[in-house]
Every structure is written in structure tokens, then in C-alpha cells.
C-alpha positions as CSV (number, residue, x, y, z in Angstrom):
1,M,5.9,7.7,-12.8
2,W,8.9,6.6,-14.5
3,R,9.5,3.6,-11.7
4,A,5.8,2.7,-12.0
5,G,6.3,1.8,-15.3
6,A,9.5,-0.7,-14.6
7,L,6.6,-2.7,-12.5
8,P,5.0,-4.1,-16.0
9,K,7.8,-5.6,-17.5
10,E,9.1,-7.6,-13.3
11,K,8.4,-11.6,-14.3
12,S,9.3,-12.2,-11.0
13,E,5.8,-13.5,-9.1
14,R,6.3,-12.1,-5.5
15,V,6.8,-8.3,-6.2
16,I,6.1,-6.0,-3.1
17,V,6.0,-2.6,-3.0
18,A,5.3,0.1,-0.9
19,G,6.1,3.2,1.1
20,D,5.0,7.2,0.7
21,F,3.5,7.5,-2.3
22,N,2.1,11.3,-1.6
23,N,-1.3,10.1,-3.3
24,R,-4.1,8.0,-2.2
25,V,-6.2,5.0,-3.4
26,G,-8.5,6.2,-6.4
27,D,-5.9,8.5,-7.8
28,D,-4.6,8.1,-11.0
29,S,-1.2,7.4,-9.9
30,L,-2.6,4.1,-7.8
31,N,-4.7,3.2,-10.6
32,F,-1.5,2.9,-13.0
33,I,0.3,0.9,-10.4
34,E,-3.2,-1.2,-10.3
35,G,-3.9,-1.1,-13.8
36,A,0.3,-2.6,-13.7
37,G,-1.0,-6.2,-12.2
38,M,-0.4,-4.8,-8.4
39,R,-3.4,-4.7,-5.7
40,P,-3.1,-2.0,-2.3
41,T,-3.3,-4.5,0.9
42,W,-6.1,-2.0,1.9
43,K,-8.9,-4.2,-0.7
44,D,-8.2,-7.3,1.4
45,L,-8.7,-5.7,5.0
46,K,-11.4,-3.8,3.7
47,I,-10.0,-0.6,5.5
48,E,-12.6,2.7,4.9
49,L,-9.7,4.7,4.6
50,S,-12.3,7.9,4.5
51,Q,-11.9,9.1,7.5
52,Q,-8.1,7.4,7.7
53,F,-4.9,9.4,7.9
54,S,-1.5,8.3,7.4
55,Y,-0.1,12.2,6.7
56,N,0.1,14.3,9.0
57,A,1.0,12.7,12.0
58,F,2.6,16.1,13.7
59,A,-0.6,17.5,12.8
60,P,-3.3,15.8,13.4
61,E,-5.7,18.4,13.0
62,K,-4.2,19.0,8.9
63,Q,-4.8,15.2,8.3
64,A,-4.1,14.8,4.3
65,G,-5.5,11.1,3.6
66,V,-3.6,8.0,3.6
67,I,-1.0,8.3,1.4
68,D,1.8,5.6,2.1
69,H,0.8,2.0,1.3
70,I,1.5,-1.5,0.7
71,F,0.6,-3.7,-2.8
72,Y,1.8,-6.8,-4.1
73,K,1.8,-8.7,-7.2
74,V,-1.8,-10.3,-7.9
75,L,-0.4,-13.1,-9.8
76,S,2.0,-13.9,-6.0
77,G,-1.1,-15.7,-4.9
78,A,-1.3,-13.6,-2.0
79,K,-3.4,-11.6,0.0
80,A,-2.9,-9.5,3.2
81,A,-4.5,-11.5,6.1
82,D,-3.6,-8.1,8.6
83,G,-3.0,-4.7,8.1
84,G,-3.2,-1.0,9.0
85,I,-2.4,2.7,10.0
86,I,-0.2,2.0,13.4
87,E,-1.3,5.3,15.7
88,M,1.4,7.2,18.1
89,K,1.6,8.2,21.2
90,K,5.0,10.3,20.2
91,P,5.0,10.0,16.7
92,L,8.5,9.8,15.0
93,S,7.8,11.0,11.7
94,D,5.7,13.3,9.3
95,H,4.1,9.8,8.4
96,K,2.6,7.4,10.6
97,P,3.5,3.3,9.8
98,V,1.6,1.9,7.8
99,W,1.8,-1.9,8.0
100,A,0.0,-5.7,6.5
101,E,1.0,-9.6,7.3
102,L,1.0,-11.1,3.2
103,V,0.5,-15.2,3.2
104,F,1.8,-16.1,-0.1
105,P,0.6,-19.6,-1.2
106,R,3.4,-21.9,-0.8
107,Y,4.4,-22.6,-3.9
108,T,5.1,-20.2,-7.6
109,R,3.0,-21.3,-10.4
110,R,6.0,-21.9,-12.1
């Protein structure tokens, strides 16, 4: 949580935060990140996460939901145009890859 404290202080407009958060959308930790001005790409893509999982790719019967996320700073004016969770026949990790195509406005607001 201490690293998330840096988000409200970040002055750059174009900020992307991605990775294994070990939390689902709606959990307190991710709500804190959203409260710091970040938006999960899932919201733009309108992907229903309740039936999806990014962990555990090696043991799908033990799925733990979507705990891998990509966030972008709302003030950047960006939007996720596409994205999702990649299904692999032979997983390389216990986490499925997540991806997003972000579209930023041509110019920053400065």
C-alpha cells in the first residue's frame, strides 16, 4: 500500500500502472488506486470480470478471479480501446497475461 501513496503525488499526466495486484476490482487496495485518479482498463472495455480469471492458469479449477490489472491516469484523457486476458494452451506462468491498447489524446493539457 505504501507504493500506492506515491500516485497522488505523481505530476506526469501520462501514467500507466500494471501488474499482479493480488486484488480484485472493488477491493479496498484497488479502490485506493482509483481514488488516486487511476482507472482500470476493464471499466472502459466493459468486460464482465465475475466469470473471468487471470490466476491460476496452471490450475483453472482453483481460479482466484482477475487479480492482474492495468490502470491509467484519468487526467491523461486516455481510454482503453481494446484489451483482455490471453488464454494460452501451454501457460508460461501461473498468471494469464493481461493486455490493453490505450489511446491517448495527441497533446497533453499543458
